[in-house]
C-alpha positions, 0 to 999 in steps of 0.5 A: 493476496487481496482479501476484501472481507474487512472491506465488505464488512466495514461497508456492509457489503454495499457495492457502491461504497466498496467500489468508491473505497477500491478506486480511492486506494487505486488512485492513492497507492500509486502516488504514494509510491511515486513519492516513496521512490523520490524519497529513496532517491533523495535519501529522505528517509524520514519522509520515506518512513512517513509515506510508508506509514501513511499507506498502511491502514489503506493496505489493510482496508483492501486486505493486502496484509503482505503490503502492510507487512512490507511497509512496516519493514520499511518503517522499521529499517528507517528507524534502526537507520538500516538504509542499505536495505531500503531499496530492496524493501521498497521494490518488494513493496512496490511489486506487492502493491502493483500486483494487488492493484491489478487484482483490485482492478479486476475486482472493480468489474464486479461491482 
């Protein structure tokens, strides 16, 4: 679920830098999902798409490819005006994010 290979390479395996990036992600991702939940409730599809898009590179950095894929599906659903599936897609992405946050929090202890 979480593959820190890219982050390790990017930070040259520097534990301090890795910890900083993981901590940043753990701060930003939940807030972005809160925003996305509000977007969903307010039927602000374009802002939902923008928020999903903004989180993709961070998910990629953390090696959570399943989250990146789920965020792409949200973007595609908004673009194709397939709003009926957005809540389901959001719930799926949110579960992946929550599970990965638990894993990343556990990994922080190693640094």
